[in-house]
C-alpha positions in Angstrom: 0.0 0.0 0.0 2.9 2.4 0.8 4.3 1.8 -2.7 1.1 3.1 -4.2 1.4 6.4 -2.3 5.0 6.9 -3.4 5.3 10.0 -5.6 8.4 11.0 -7.6 9.4 14.4 -8.8 8.4 15.6 -12.2 8.7 15.0 -15.1 6.5 11.9 -14.7 6.5 11.0 -18.5 9.9 9.6 -19.4 11.4 8.6 -22.7 14.6 6.9 -23.8 14.9 9.6 -26.5 17.7 12.1 -25.7 18.8 15.4 -27.3 22.0 13.7 -28.6 19.8 10.9 -30.1 17.6 13.4 -31.9 20.6 15.5 -33.2 22.3 12.3 -34.4 19.3 11.5 -36.6 19.2 15.0 -37.9 22.9 14.8 -38.9 22.2 11.4 -40.6 19.3 12.9 -42.5 21.4 15.8 -43.7 24.2 13.5 -45.0 22.5 12.9 -48.5 22.3 16.7 -49.1 25.8 17.2 -47.8 27.2 14.4 -49.8 25.6 15.6 -53.0 26.8 19.1 -52.3 30.4 17.9 -52.0 29.9 15.8 -55.2 28.4 18.8 -57.0 30.8 21.5 -55.9 34.0 19.5 -55.1 36.5 19.8 -52.3 35.7 23.5 -51.6 32.3 22.4 -50.3 33.8 19.8 -48.0 36.2 22.4 -46.6 33.4 24.9 -45.9 31.3 22.2 -44.2 34.2 21.0 -42.0 35.1 24.6 -41.0 31.6 25.4 -40.2 31.0 22.4 -38.0 34.4 22.7 -36.3 33.9 26.4 -35.5 30.5 25.8 -34.0 31.7 22.9 -31.8 34.8 24.8 -30.7 32.9 28.1 -30.0 30.5 26.2 -27.8 33.3 24.4 -26.0 35.4 27.5 -25.4 32.4 29.7 -24.3 31.2 27.1 -21.8 34.7 26.5 -20.5 35.4 30.2 -20.1 32.2 30.8 -18.1 32.6 27.6 -16.1 29.4 26.1 -17.4 28.8 22.4 -18.2 30.2 21.5 -21.6 27.3 20.5 -23.8 29.0 19.7 -27.1 28.1 16.0 -26.5 24.5 16.7 -27.3 25.5 17.3 -31.0 23.4 20.4 -31.3 26.5 22.5 -32.2 27.3 19.9 -34.9 23.8 20.3 -36.4 24.1 24.1 -36.3 27.5 23.9 -38.0 26.2 21.5 -40.7 23.1 23.5 -41.4 25.1 26.8 -41.6 27.6 25.2 -44.0 24.8 23.8 -46.2 23.4 27.3 -46.5 26.7 28.8 -47.8 28.0 28.9 -51.3 31.1 26.8 -52.0 32.8 29.9 -53.3 33.0 31.8 -49.9 36.5 32.3 -48.3 37.5 30.2 -45.3 36.7 32.9 -42.7 33.0 33.2 -43.7 32.0 29.9 -42.1 34.2 30.7 -39.1 32.7 34.1 -38.6 29.2 32.7 -39.2 29.7 29.8 -36.8 30.9 32.1 -34.0 27.9 34.4 -34.5 25.5 31.5 -34.5 26.8 29.8 -31.4 27.8 32.8 -29.2 25.4 35.5 -30.1 22.3 33.6 -31.1 22.5 30.5 -28.9 24.8 30.8 -25.9 24.2 34.5 -24.9 20.5 33.6 -24.5 21.1 30.6 -22.3 22.2 27.8 -24.6 20.1 25.0 -26.2 16.4 25.5 -25.5 16.7 29.3 -24.9 17.6 30.7 -28.3 14.9 32.8 -29.8 15.7 32.0 -33.5 17.4 29.2 -35.4 21.2 29.7 -34.8 22.2 28.5 -38.2 19.8 30.8 -40.0 20.7 33.7 -37.7 24.4 33.2 -38.7 23.5 33.0 -42.4 21.4 36.1 -42.3 24.2 38.0 -40.5 26.6 36.9 -43.2 24.2 37.9 -46.0 23.6 41.3 -44.6 27.3 41.9 -43.8 28.9 40.4 -47.0 26.2 40.4 -49.7 28.6 40.2 -52.6 30.4 37.2 -51.2 27.2 35.4 -50.1 25.5 35.8 -53.5 28.5 34.6 -55.6 27.5 31.2 -56.9 29.9 31.1 -59.9 32.0 27.9 -59.9 33.9 26.0 -62.6 30.7 23.9 -63.2 28.0 26.6 -62.9 28.7 30.1 -64.3 25.2 31.5 -64.8 22.6 32.9 -62.4 20.8 30.5 -60.0 17.5 29.0 -61.2 15.5 31.2 -58.9 17.2 34.3 -60.1 16.5 33.2 -63.7 12.9 32.5 -62.8 12.4 36.0 -61.3 13.8 37.5 -64.5 11.4 35.5 -66.6 14.1 33.1 -67.9 12.9 29.5 -68.4 14.5 26.9 -66.0 15.0 23.2 -66.1 12.9 21.8 -63.2 14.3 18.3 -63.5 17.8 19.7 -63.1 16.6 21.5 -59.9 15.1 18.3 -58.5 18.2 16.3 -59.1 20.6 19.1 -58.2 22.4 19.9 -61.4 22.3 23.7 -60.7 24.2 26.4 -58.9 23.3 27.6 -55.4 24.3 27.0 -51.8 26.0 23.7 -50.9 22.9 22.0 -49.5 20.0 23.5 -51.3 20.5 22.3 -54.9 19.2 18.7 -54.8 15.5 18.5 -53.8 15.8 14.7 -54.2 18.5 14.4 -51.5 16.7 16.8 -49.2 13.5 14.7 -49.6 15.4 11.5 -48.7 16.7 13.1 -45.5 13.2 14.3 -44.7 11.8 10.8 -45.1 14.5 9.6 -42.6 13.2 12.2 -40.0 9.6 11.1 -40.6 10.4 7.4 -40.3 12.1 7.8 -36.9 9.5 10.3 -35.6 11.8 13.3 -35.2 9.4 15.6 -37.1 5.8 15.5 -38.1 4.0 16.6 -41.2 2.1 19.7 -39.9 4.7 22.5 -40.2 6.6 21.5 -43.4 3.5 20.5 -45.4 1.5 23.5 -44.2 4.5 25.7 -45.2 4.9 24.1 -48.6 1.2 24.1 -49.5 0.7 27.7 -48.4 3.7 28.8 -50.3 2.6 27.0 -53.5 -0.9 28.5 -53.3 0.6 32.0 -52.8 2.8 31.6 -55.8 -0.1 30.4 -57.9 -2.3 33.3 -56.8 0.3 36.1 -57.0 3.1 34.8 -59.1 1.5 36.0 -62.4 1.4 32.5 -64.0 -1.7 31.1 -62.3 -1.7 27.4 -61.5 1.2 26.7 -63.9 2.7 23.5 -62.5 6.1 24.1 -64.1 6.4 27.5 -62.5 5.2 26.4 -59.1 7.4 23.3 -59.0 10.5 25.4 -59.9 9.8 27.6 -56.9 9.3 24.5 -54.7 12.5 22.9 -55.9 14.8 25.9 -55.6 16.1 28.4 -53.1 16.4 26.2 -50.1 12.6 25.9 -49.6 12.7 22.2 -48.9 15.8 22.4 -46.7 14.2 25.2 -44.7 10.8 23.5 -44.4 12.0 20.1 -43.2 15.2 20.9 -41.3 15.0 24.5 -40.0 11.3 25.4 -39.6 10.8 22.2 -37.6 13.5 23.1 -35.0 12.1 22.1 -31.6 13.3 25.2 -29.8 12.0 27.8 -32.2 8.7 26.4 -33.4 5.4 26.3 -31.6 4.4 23.3 -29.4 0.6 23.8 -29.7 -1.2 21.9 -32.5 -3.0 25.0 -33.7 0.1 27.1 -33.3 2.1 24.7 -35.6 -0.5 25.1 -38.3 -0.5 28.9 -38.0 3.3 28.9 -38.0 3.4 27.0 -41.3 0.8 29.4 -42.8 2.9 32.5 -41.8 6.1 30.9 -43.2 4.4 30.2 -46.5 3.0 33.7 -46.9 6.2 35.5 -45.8 8.3 33.4 -48.2 5.9 34.1 -51.0 6.0 37.8 -50.3 9.8 37.9 -50.2 10.1 35.9 -53.4 7.4 37.4 -55.5 7.4 41.0 -54.4 10.9 41.4 -53.0 14.0 42.4 -54.8 15.8 39.1 -53.9 14.9 35.8 -55.4 15.2 34.0 -52.1 13.3 34.5 -48.8 13.3 31.3 -46.9 15.9 32.3 -44.3 14.3 35.6 -43.4 10.8 34.1 -43.4 11.9 31.5 -40.8 13.7 33.8 -38.4 10.9 36.4 -38.5 8.3 33.7 -37.8 10.6 32.4 -35.0 10.2 35.8 -33.3 6.4 35.4 -33.5 6.3 32.0 -31.8 5.6 33.4 -28.3 2.7 35.3 -29.6 1.4 32.4 -31.6 1.6 30.1 -28.5 -0.1 32.7 -26.3 -3.3 32.6 -28.5 -3.3 28.9 -29.3 -2.6 27.4 -25.9 -5.4 24.9 -25.0 -7.7 25.9 -22.2 -7.2 24.0 -19.0 -9.9 21.4 -18.5 -12.6 22.6 -16.1 -11.8 26.3 -16.4 -14.8 28.4 -17.3 -14.8 31.8 -19.1 -16.2 33.5 -16.0 -13.5 32.1 -13.8 -10.9 33.4 -16.3 -12.4 36.9 -16.2 -12.4 36.9 -12.4 -8.8 35.8 -12.4 -7.9 38.7 -14.7 -9.7 41.2 -12.5 -7.9 39.9 -9.5 
């Protein structure tokens, strides 16, 4: 009888899933896109990825050691940040770009706000946007020995016809990890299979964006035009790997749906009406900032609480 009255401290729901386990699966899911990026752009892409990952891990280690905090590099979150940042960089950038971006992402976006679980936006995208704003010429140079023209999205914005199949396979210029929609989709299926992400945010995001492009892109429901937008510019990488970041996305069911809607609309506005052909990175970090507001209005009402009781509580 005494055993039945024994109560342990919270949390009462336990799981064998750990942060390092989740991050390990994200790294595995990113390997197809990373591998193709190295195949597509050569050794330069490999160097950028290694520098980005190494900088993020070392920045977190040095910061936590200097402030006498527990070292958390074992949870692999810094590895994921470094890999995502590297995949969002062109292979043509100088070596100091992934180093500077990694330091900014880990120190300013993540650690200064309390570390993993406290950051207000996706660290990798925060680092990328900092680099784009600070060094626009370097960050928009996609000219390599293999690809010398504008990116498919830039051509699309200028009314130039693009080869959608090349965009799906990855035979195009762009950042290291965004070019192959096929490899990104393989990685996404891995995350779905092991239960790391669910369908609500990425599919709501993609469908909303596709509808926005159809309504305001000027070509109506032209499948070739819509599919080119879906296959290019890091939309799939952002939808499956960055918009679904546990820390910076809503936890409420309605909130996740609203979050996806806002992402799709913002990305559409940036791409169709903005000066730049991109828009995914800025759409995600802006929507990250709206998450507290989204959760405030979508949090489920506690069972047994009446409206009158809520009003009395507010008056008190």
